[in-house]
C-alpha positions in Angstrom: -179.0 -145.9 118.2 -180.2 -143.2 115.9 -178.7 -140.5 118.1 -175.4 -142.3 118.0 -175.5 -142.6 114.2 -176.3 -138.8 114.1 -173.3 -138.2 116.2 -171.0 -140.2 113.9 -172.2 -138.1 111.0 -171.6 -134.8 113.0 -168.2 -136.0 113.9 -167.5 -136.8 110.3 -166.7 -140.4 111.2 -169.3 -141.6 108.8 -170.2 -140.4 105.4 -173.2 -140.8 103.1 -172.8 -141.8 99.5 -175.5 -141.0 97.1 -176.4 -143.6 94.5 -176.6 -142.0 91.1 -178.8 -143.1 88.1 -175.8 -144.2 86.2 -175.0 -146.7 89.1 -178.3 -148.7 88.6 -176.8 -150.9 85.9 -173.9 -151.9 88.2 -176.3 -152.6 91.1 -178.4 -155.0 89.1 -175.2 -156.6 87.6 -174.1 -157.3 91.1 -177.5 -158.7 92.2 -177.4 -161.1 89.2 -173.8 -162.1 89.9 -174.6 -163.0 93.5 -178.1 -164.4 92.9 -177.1 -167.6 94.6 -176.8 -165.8 98.0 -179.2 -163.8 97.1 -177.8 -160.2 97.2 -180.4 -157.6 97.9 -180.3 -154.0 96.8 -178.9 -152.8 100.2 -175.9 -155.2 100.0 -175.3 -154.3 96.3 -175.3 -150.6 97.3 -172.6 -151.3 99.9 -170.5 -153.2 97.4 -170.9 -150.4 94.8 -169.9 -147.8 97.3 -166.8 -149.8 98.2 -166.0 -149.9 94.4 -166.4 -146.2 94.0 -164.6 -145.0 97.2 -162.0 -147.7 97.8 -163.4 -148.3 101.3 -163.0 -152.0 102.3 -163.8 -152.0 106.0 -167.4 -152.9 106.8 -169.1 -153.4 110.2 -171.8 -156.0 109.6 -173.4 -159.2 111.0 -174.2 -160.3 107.4 -171.8 -163.2 106.6 -172.4 -162.7 102.9 -169.8 -159.9 102.9 -167.1 -162.7 103.4 -168.1 -163.8 99.8 -168.8 -160.5 98.1 -165.9 -159.1 96.1 -165.0 -155.4 95.4 -164.6 -155.0 91.6 -164.8 -158.8 91.4 -161.5 -159.3 93.2 -160.8 -157.5 96.5 -162.3 -158.8 99.7 -164.0 -156.8 102.4 -162.3 -156.2 105.8 -165.2 -157.4 107.9 -165.2 -155.9 111.4 -166.9 -158.6 113.5 -169.5 -157.7 116.1 -169.2 -159.9 119.2 
């Protein structure tokens, strides 16, 4: 699986987004907002990246992404794994 992930990076089909210090406030805001789920730091990071990049498609088995909102309004396009 790691080799496949590496190939996606080499083929530029996947990109890496670096979380900046100025993003921490938004991450904790999201975690507070969704504390009823509860949202962990990894999920908050993915929502933040969607907010910063405009990317909406996500491949996940985590059903919480059906509830999370990008900038508190837009839904994710969840690609289901079957």
